[in-house]
C-alpha beads as a LAMMPS data file, in Angstrom:
LAMMPS data file: protein, C-alpha beads

290 atoms
289 bonds

1 atom types
1 bond types

-500.0 500.0 xlo xhi
-500.0 500.0 ylo yhi
-500.0 500.0 zlo zhi

Masses

1 110.0

Atoms # bond

1 1 1 -2.166 -29.980 8.678
2 1 1 1.004 -28.125 9.251
3 1 1 4.897 -27.887 8.774
4 1 1 7.335 -27.828 5.835
5 1 1 5.703 -30.401 3.504
6 1 1 2.159 -28.755 3.904
7 1 1 3.704 -26.060 2.054
8 1 1 5.558 -27.703 -0.343
9 1 1 2.177 -28.898 -1.383
10 1 1 0.624 -25.748 -1.458
11 1 1 3.503 -24.464 -3.611
12 1 1 2.663 -26.965 -6.006
13 1 1 -1.062 -26.376 -6.032
14 1 1 -0.396 -22.799 -6.827
15 1 1 1.847 -23.289 -9.576
16 1 1 -0.168 -25.950 -11.022
17 1 1 -3.766 -23.912 -10.836
18 1 1 -4.982 -22.261 -13.990
19 1 1 -4.562 -19.114 -14.641
20 1 1 -7.704 -16.626 -13.336
21 1 1 -10.159 -16.624 -16.348
22 1 1 -13.215 -14.451 -15.184
23 1 1 -13.535 -11.159 -16.190
24 1 1 -12.349 -8.592 -14.595
25 1 1 -14.191 -6.172 -12.513
26 1 1 -12.283 -3.233 -13.830
27 1 1 -9.442 -3.188 -16.257
28 1 1 -6.876 -1.849 -14.515
29 1 1 -5.718 1.959 -14.749
30 1 1 -3.675 2.021 -18.217
31 1 1 -3.989 5.744 -18.215
32 1 1 -2.346 6.361 -15.061
33 1 1 0.358 4.093 -15.935
34 1 1 0.997 6.671 -18.728
35 1 1 1.964 8.974 -16.275
36 1 1 4.596 6.721 -14.477
37 1 1 1.662 6.098 -11.303
38 1 1 1.407 2.397 -9.932
39 1 1 -2.235 1.855 -8.778
40 1 1 -2.365 -1.277 -6.688
41 1 1 -4.591 -2.070 -3.243
42 1 1 -3.438 -2.538 0.233
43 1 1 -4.226 -5.941 1.302
44 1 1 -6.002 -4.684 4.513
45 1 1 -8.800 -3.537 2.283
46 1 1 -9.587 -7.700 2.406
47 1 1 -8.410 -8.226 5.871
48 1 1 -11.252 -10.011 6.248
49 1 1 -9.811 -12.493 3.748
50 1 1 -6.341 -13.920 3.583
51 1 1 -3.359 -12.660 1.570
52 1 1 -4.020 -15.343 -1.027
53 1 1 -7.472 -14.177 -1.350
54 1 1 -6.375 -10.572 -1.530
55 1 1 -3.812 -11.267 -4.282
56 1 1 -6.680 -12.837 -6.513
57 1 1 -8.846 -10.039 -5.438
58 1 1 -6.405 -7.563 -6.988
59 1 1 -5.842 -9.723 -10.048
60 1 1 -9.606 -9.878 -10.520
61 1 1 -9.398 -5.426 -10.885
62 1 1 -7.140 -5.491 -13.411
63 1 1 -4.037 -4.320 -11.306
64 1 1 -0.796 -5.767 -10.686
65 1 1 0.354 -4.373 -7.295
66 1 1 -0.356 -5.296 -3.999
67 1 1 0.690 -3.874 -0.259
68 1 1 1.005 -6.285 2.476
69 1 1 0.487 -5.462 5.883
70 1 1 2.157 -7.840 8.928
71 1 1 -0.087 -10.613 10.017
72 1 1 -2.837 -11.311 7.377
73 1 1 -3.339 -14.926 7.618
74 1 1 -1.356 -16.897 4.319
75 1 1 -4.351 -18.787 2.558
76 1 1 -7.723 -20.398 2.865
77 1 1 -5.517 -23.863 2.929
78 1 1 -3.856 -22.360 5.682
79 1 1 -5.686 -20.220 7.705
80 1 1 -3.661 -20.148 10.620
81 1 1 -0.278 -19.181 9.438
82 1 1 0.857 -15.320 9.046
83 1 1 2.374 -13.726 6.322
84 1 1 4.665 -10.961 7.253
85 1 1 8.483 -10.547 8.296
86 1 1 8.822 -13.293 10.399
87 1 1 7.700 -15.862 7.719
88 1 1 9.524 -18.847 7.022
89 1 1 10.861 -19.599 3.665
90 1 1 8.441 -22.176 2.653
91 1 1 5.704 -19.096 3.230
92 1 1 8.215 -16.637 1.583
93 1 1 8.361 -18.973 -1.449
94 1 1 4.341 -19.954 -1.573
95 1 1 3.730 -16.520 -1.602
96 1 1 6.242 -16.068 -4.743
97 1 1 4.371 -18.455 -6.406
98 1 1 0.993 -17.064 -5.776
99 1 1 2.022 -13.763 -6.856
100 1 1 3.784 -15.266 -10.240
101 1 1 0.838 -17.312 -11.036
102 1 1 -1.641 -14.255 -10.358
103 1 1 0.949 -11.952 -12.289
104 1 1 0.946 -9.712 -9.093
105 1 1 3.800 -7.709 -7.958
106 1 1 4.383 -7.486 -3.878
107 1 1 5.917 -3.452 -4.072
108 1 1 5.123 -2.053 -0.536
109 1 1 5.091 -3.586 3.169
110 1 1 3.190 -1.839 6.321
111 1 1 2.558 -0.455 8.461
112 1 1 4.825 -2.214 9.867
113 1 1 7.142 -0.996 13.392
114 1 1 10.848 0.223 12.578
115 1 1 11.872 0.671 16.202
116 1 1 15.307 2.434 17.075
117 1 1 17.070 -1.312 16.896
118 1 1 19.064 -2.185 14.239
119 1 1 18.581 -6.130 14.775
120 1 1 14.710 -5.503 14.613
121 1 1 15.202 -3.039 11.550
122 1 1 17.248 -5.298 9.469
123 1 1 14.627 -8.466 9.940
124 1 1 12.160 -6.188 8.159
125 1 1 14.833 -4.875 5.610
126 1 1 16.229 -8.380 5.102
127 1 1 12.474 -9.791 4.337
128 1 1 11.457 -6.678 1.855
129 1 1 14.940 -7.413 -0.014
130 1 1 13.733 -11.259 -0.294
131 1 1 10.154 -10.148 -1.386
132 1 1 11.326 -7.602 -3.753
133 1 1 9.280 -5.047 -1.683
134 1 1 10.164 -1.273 -2.718
135 1 1 8.906 0.632 0.044
136 1 1 8.553 -0.160 3.780
137 1 1 5.595 1.823 5.397
138 1 1 6.126 2.912 8.952
139 1 1 5.295 5.301 11.965
140 1 1 9.073 5.255 13.352
141 1 1 10.203 7.025 16.328
142 1 1 12.104 10.493 15.926
143 1 1 15.090 9.227 17.171
144 1 1 15.575 6.181 14.435
145 1 1 15.747 8.253 11.513
146 1 1 19.797 7.845 11.502
147 1 1 19.642 4.284 11.311
148 1 1 17.087 4.227 8.857
149 1 1 19.436 6.558 6.495
150 1 1 21.994 3.856 6.659
151 1 1 19.745 1.180 6.139
152 1 1 17.819 2.630 3.478
153 1 1 21.077 3.384 1.771
154 1 1 22.487 -0.033 1.981
155 1 1 19.632 -2.066 1.284
156 1 1 18.557 0.577 -1.484
157 1 1 14.882 0.388 -0.020
158 1 1 12.332 3.279 0.532
159 1 1 11.027 4.198 3.865
160 1 1 7.604 6.280 3.693
161 1 1 5.988 7.404 7.055
162 1 1 2.393 6.836 6.990
163 1 1 0.008 9.395 9.084
164 1 1 -2.843 7.632 11.224
165 1 1 -5.549 10.194 12.207
166 1 1 -4.971 12.816 15.283
167 1 1 -3.522 12.316 18.013
168 1 1 -0.862 9.608 16.268
169 1 1 2.387 11.434 16.117
170 1 1 2.425 11.779 12.432
171 1 1 -1.040 12.934 11.779
172 1 1 0.498 16.516 11.279
173 1 1 2.035 16.829 7.627
174 1 1 4.240 19.577 9.199
175 1 1 6.269 16.742 11.641
176 1 1 6.699 14.594 8.494
177 1 1 8.592 17.333 7.114
178 1 1 10.517 17.769 9.844
179 1 1 11.739 14.503 10.871
180 1 1 12.502 13.766 7.561
181 1 1 14.640 17.081 6.815
182 1 1 18.822 16.318 6.355
183 1 1 17.695 12.781 5.834
184 1 1 17.933 10.246 2.767
185 1 1 15.427 10.895 -0.294
186 1 1 14.192 7.146 0.582
187 1 1 12.913 8.592 3.265
188 1 1 9.329 9.894 2.760
189 1 1 5.926 10.030 3.144
190 1 1 2.807 7.532 2.647
191 1 1 0.009 9.955 2.373
192 1 1 -3.307 8.860 3.661
193 1 1 -5.478 10.984 1.866
194 1 1 -8.164 9.647 4.412
195 1 1 -6.310 9.615 7.626
196 1 1 -5.517 13.566 6.603
197 1 1 -9.649 13.956 6.200
198 1 1 -10.442 12.612 9.420
199 1 1 -7.347 15.169 11.226
200 1 1 -8.839 17.782 9.630
201 1 1 -6.246 18.420 7.223
202 1 1 -6.794 19.517 3.613
203 1 1 -4.852 16.718 1.474
204 1 1 -4.248 19.087 -0.874
205 1 1 -2.290 21.504 1.105
206 1 1 -0.694 18.744 2.728
207 1 1 0.419 17.364 -0.695
208 1 1 2.045 20.789 -1.354
209 1 1 4.085 20.914 1.647
210 1 1 5.156 17.600 1.463
211 1 1 6.066 18.104 -2.163
212 1 1 9.775 16.443 -2.642
213 1 1 9.178 13.835 0.207
214 1 1 6.434 11.912 -1.127
215 1 1 6.639 8.091 -1.727
216 1 1 3.647 6.315 -1.554
217 1 1 -0.212 6.744 -0.874
218 1 1 -2.922 5.064 0.965
219 1 1 -5.369 6.385 -0.707
220 1 1 -8.981 7.419 -0.304
221 1 1 -12.131 9.592 -0.247
222 1 1 -14.373 10.059 2.578
223 1 1 -18.069 11.011 3.095
224 1 1 -17.344 13.673 5.450
225 1 1 -14.456 16.020 6.162
226 1 1 -13.104 16.600 9.862
227 1 1 -15.039 13.676 11.281
228 1 1 -13.064 10.636 12.918
229 1 1 -16.013 8.618 11.753
230 1 1 -16.249 9.100 8.441
231 1 1 -16.203 6.359 6.099
232 1 1 -14.560 5.231 2.609
233 1 1 -16.691 6.098 -0.428
234 1 1 -15.492 5.628 -3.996
235 1 1 -13.204 8.166 -5.047
236 1 1 -14.588 11.205 -6.703
237 1 1 -17.971 10.729 -4.895
238 1 1 -17.307 11.816 -1.549
239 1 1 -16.185 15.239 0.260
240 1 1 -12.486 15.151 -1.521
241 1 1 -11.163 17.061 -4.114
242 1 1 -9.694 13.882 -5.955
243 1 1 -9.104 15.058 -9.226
244 1 1 -7.204 18.530 -7.707
245 1 1 -5.123 16.171 -5.985
246 1 1 -4.355 13.921 -8.745
247 1 1 -3.479 17.235 -10.446
248 1 1 -1.038 18.272 -7.718
249 1 1 1.095 14.997 -7.762
250 1 1 1.156 15.279 -11.622
251 1 1 2.319 19.033 -11.210
252 1 1 5.260 17.687 -8.891
253 1 1 6.190 15.279 -11.544
254 1 1 6.380 12.124 -9.258
255 1 1 5.362 8.556 -9.833
256 1 1 4.492 7.046 -6.355
257 1 1 2.665 3.697 -5.712
258 1 1 -1.126 4.424 -5.036
259 1 1 -2.748 1.944 -2.722
260 1 1 -6.042 1.616 -2.799
261 1 1 -6.876 1.253 1.386
262 1 1 -10.633 0.782 1.252
263 1 1 -12.142 0.356 5.073
264 1 1 -15.901 0.175 4.536
265 1 1 -18.200 -2.712 3.752
266 1 1 -15.485 -4.963 4.425
267 1 1 -16.950 -8.261 3.425
268 1 1 -18.103 -7.040 0.042
269 1 1 -16.049 -4.072 -0.852
270 1 1 -14.812 -5.169 -3.863
271 1 1 -17.731 -3.487 -6.491
272 1 1 -16.900 -0.163 -4.732
273 1 1 -13.130 -0.762 -5.045
274 1 1 -13.676 -1.367 -8.801
275 1 1 -15.395 2.098 -8.966
276 1 1 -12.671 3.939 -7.537
277 1 1 -10.351 1.855 -9.739
278 1 1 -12.523 3.457 -12.972
279 1 1 -12.388 6.380 -11.670
280 1 1 -8.842 6.988 -10.738
281 1 1 -8.063 6.035 -14.605
282 1 1 -10.395 8.314 -15.810
283 1 1 -9.065 11.280 -13.774
284 1 1 -5.602 10.365 -15.016
285 1 1 -7.018 10.550 -18.569
286 1 1 -8.410 13.625 -18.254
287 1 1 -5.221 14.687 -16.408
288 1 1 -2.902 14.079 -19.761
289 1 1 -5.475 16.277 -21.995
290 1 1 -5.034 19.168 -19.704

Bonds

1 1 1 2
2 1 2 3
3 1 3 4
4 1 4 5
5 1 5 6
6 1 6 7
7 1 7 8
8 1 8 9
9 1 9 10
10 1 10 11
11 1 11 12
12 1 12 13
13 1 13 14
14 1 14 15
15 1 15 16
16 1 16 17
17 1 17 18
18 1 18 19
19 1 19 20
20 1 20 21
21 1 21 22
22 1 22 23
23 1 23 24
24 1 24 25
25 1 25 26
26 1 26 27
27 1 27 28
28 1 28 29
29 1 29 30
30 1 30 31
31 1 31 32
32 1 32 33
33 1 33 34
34 1 34 35
35 1 35 36
36 1 36 37
37 1 37 38
38 1 38 39
39 1 39 40
40 1 40 41
41 1 41 42
42 1 42 43
43 1 43 44
44 1 44 45
45 1 45 46
46 1 46 47
47 1 47 48
48 1 48 49
49 1 49 50
50 1 50 51
51 1 51 52
52 1 52 53
53 1 53 54
54 1 54 55
55 1 55 56
56 1 56 57
57 1 57 58
58 1 58 59
59 1 59 60
60 1 60 61
61 1 61 62
62 1 62 63
63 1 63 64
64 1 64 65
65 1 65 66
66 1 66 67
67 1 67 68
68 1 68 69
69 1 69 70
70 1 70 71
71 1 71 72
72 1 72 73
73 1 73 74
74 1 74 75
75 1 75 76
76 1 76 77
77 1 77 78
78 1 78 79
79 1 79 80
80 1 80 81
81 1 81 82
82 1 82 83
83 1 83 84
84 1 84 85
85 1 85 86
86 1 86 87
87 1 87 88
88 1 88 89
89 1 89 90
90 1 90 91
91 1 91 92
92 1 92 93
93 1 93 94
94 1 94 95
95 1 95 96
96 1 96 97
97 1 97 98
98 1 98 99
99 1 99 100
100 1 100 101
101 1 101 102
102 1 102 103
103 1 103 104
104 1 104 105
105 1 105 106
106 1 106 107
107 1 107 108
108 1 108 109
109 1 109 110
110 1 110 111
111 1 111 112
112 1 112 113
113 1 113 114
114 1 114 115
115 1 115 116
116 1 116 117
117 1 117 118
118 1 118 119
119 1 119 120
120 1 120 121
121 1 121 122
122 1 122 123
123 1 123 124
124 1 124 125
125 1 125 126
126 1 126 127
127 1 127 128
128 1 128 129
129 1 129 130
130 1 130 131
131 1 131 132
132 1 132 133
133 1 133 134
134 1 134 135
135 1 135 136
136 1 136 137
137 1 137 138
138 1 138 139
139 1 139 140
140 1 140 141
141 1 141 142
142 1 142 143
143 1 143 144
144 1 144 145
145 1 145 146
146 1 146 147
147 1 147 148
148 1 148 149
149 1 149 150
150 1 150 151
151 1 151 152
152 1 152 153
153 1 153 154
154 1 154 155
155 1 155 156
156 1 156 157
157 1 157 158
158 1 158 159
159 1 159 160
160 1 160 161
161 1 161 162
162 1 162 163
163 1 163 164
164 1 164 165
165 1 165 166
166 1 166 167
167 1 167 168
168 1 168 169
169 1 169 170
170 1 170 171
171 1 171 172
172 1 172 173
173 1 173 174
174 1 174 175
175 1 175 176
176 1 176 177
177 1 177 178
178 1 178 179
179 1 179 180
180 1 180 181
181 1 181 182
182 1 182 183
183 1 183 184
184 1 184 185
185 1 185 186
186 1 186 187
187 1 187 188
188 1 188 189
189 1 189 190
190 1 190 191
191 1 191 192
192 1 192 193
193 1 193 194
194 1 194 195
195 1 195 196
196 1 196 197
197 1 197 198
198 1 198 199
199 1 199 200
200 1 200 201
201 1 201 202
202 1 202 203
203 1 203 204
204 1 204 205
205 1 205 206
206 1 206 207
207 1 207 208
208 1 208 209
209 1 209 210
210 1 210 211
211 1 211 212
212 1 212 213
213 1 213 214
214 1 214 215
215 1 215 216
216 1 216 217
217 1 217 218
218 1 218 219
219 1 219 220
220 1 220 221
221 1 221 222
222 1 222 223
223 1 223 224
224 1 224 225
225 1 225 226
226 1 226 227
227 1 227 228
228 1 228 229
229 1 229 230
230 1 230 231
231 1 231 232
232 1 232 233
233 1 233 234
234 1 234 235
235 1 235 236
236 1 236 237
237 1 237 238
238 1 238 239
239 1 239 240
240 1 240 241
241 1 241 242
242 1 242 243
243 1 243 244
244 1 244 245
245 1 245 246
246 1 246 247
247 1 247 248
248 1 248 249
249 1 249 250
250 1 250 251
251 1 251 252
252 1 252 253
253 1 253 254
254 1 254 255
255 1 255 256
256 1 256 257
257 1 257 258
258 1 258 259
259 1 259 260
260 1 260 261
261 1 261 262
262 1 262 263
263 1 263 264
264 1 264 265
265 1 265 266
266 1 266 267
267 1 267 268
268 1 268 269
269 1 269 270
270 1 270 271
271 1 271 272
272 1 272 273
273 1 273 274
274 1 274 275
275 1 275 276
276 1 276 277
277 1 277 278
278 1 278 279
279 1 279 280
280 1 280 281
281 1 281 282
282 1 282 283
283 1 283 284
284 1 284 285
285 1 285 286
286 1 286 287
287 1 287 288
288 1 288 289
289 1 289 290
């Protein structure tokens, strides 16, 4: 079943659905919230599922925030329709209804292309404005930052530069510093701690370098440092010094969005992500005592 009539029916089902009553796998991150930190999930953690299922998984963790990525299928009822910045008004309305029902906020979107092309960039920014998104995560070309200055200020939306592993363009935090110099403070870093570890970059030193430019995180802890094949583990149980990273964030006095991006055990990662959430909030509570 396709088309507008199906999506209208889907919206009605979402609105009419009872509130999710299952006991949460985690209780969110209340101590982190006291530091002004927003912990949510990058929907890519659940890329074997639809966006609606990802929203329900975020809700089951007691979290209130989600970061969408381009092209995830919409729902079990409509598994062929993608959700991204090309989505129709009907699809967007269905997503808004689902988010409201689950009490989850779509806060970030990426990693998405932002070419040095105003019409193409405006399509992404218009989508972000319509969906209430605060930050677009991207790896834009170096010649596009003057355009991004203009659009970030016009729309009052951030752009956070993501670092995929070496040899991607922004794997080194020095490159992020170089391209953001002299540009809007709405342009900064989406710090992917796991990809830094894969590239042999010490996340603590990278965070110190990027002081004043950190907007958001794709937060990870890995089983090994300096290995491109390393995999995610629950935060605080791997090779990363998660408490030191978070202590540095607290020292900088910033209030970023932390997106759990757990890229392991794709079909059954939720218990491990729940452990990440619990460990994160435990560390946040400890940092408030220091």
